[in-house]
N, C-alpha and C positions, 0 to 999 in steps of 0.2 A: 888364147881366148877361150874363151867357152863355145861354142858353136852346137848346147844341147837346144844354145832359150833360142829359140827361129822370133822371129819377128809374124804376126798372127794378118791375115790379112783378112776376114772376117771382120762382119757389119757391126754396126752396135742394134741396139732394137731398134723402132721410131723413138718411141716414149724419150731415147737417151738423145734422143740429138732432136728435139722437141726446147729438152730443157739445156741442153746448149744453147742453142739458137734466144731461148729468151731468157737469157746469162748473160746470151751477145748482146742485148741487144738495151739490154739493162743498163752496159757498159757505159762511160765514162768516151774511152773508143769512137762506140755507134754511133752517140747524143754528135761530137765532131766530128766524126764523115759525114753526119748528114745533112750538118748547120757550113758546113763545104760544099758539098756537090743537093743543093737542093732537084737539082729533076730528079736522083737515086732519092727520093724521097720522097717524092712524085711517082715515079714506075713502083717502085717495094707497096708505096700502093696502091696500084692495082692488078699487082700482083691477089694477094690478100684471098685469100675465100679459094683461090685459085689449089685445082688436082697439080699438079705439075712432075706428079709418079705413078704411075697406073703400079 
């Protein structure tokens, strides 16, 4: 085994996570999930624009 490579615990940048979120929101899986759980769509819309992390 190669123990020289250690998993990094560093977080990505805010831009990195925004890009991932945009990609996910345009995925077929996300669309299916929203159609199966309409209350989830309402909750997500209610939170849009909120500053959830300081």
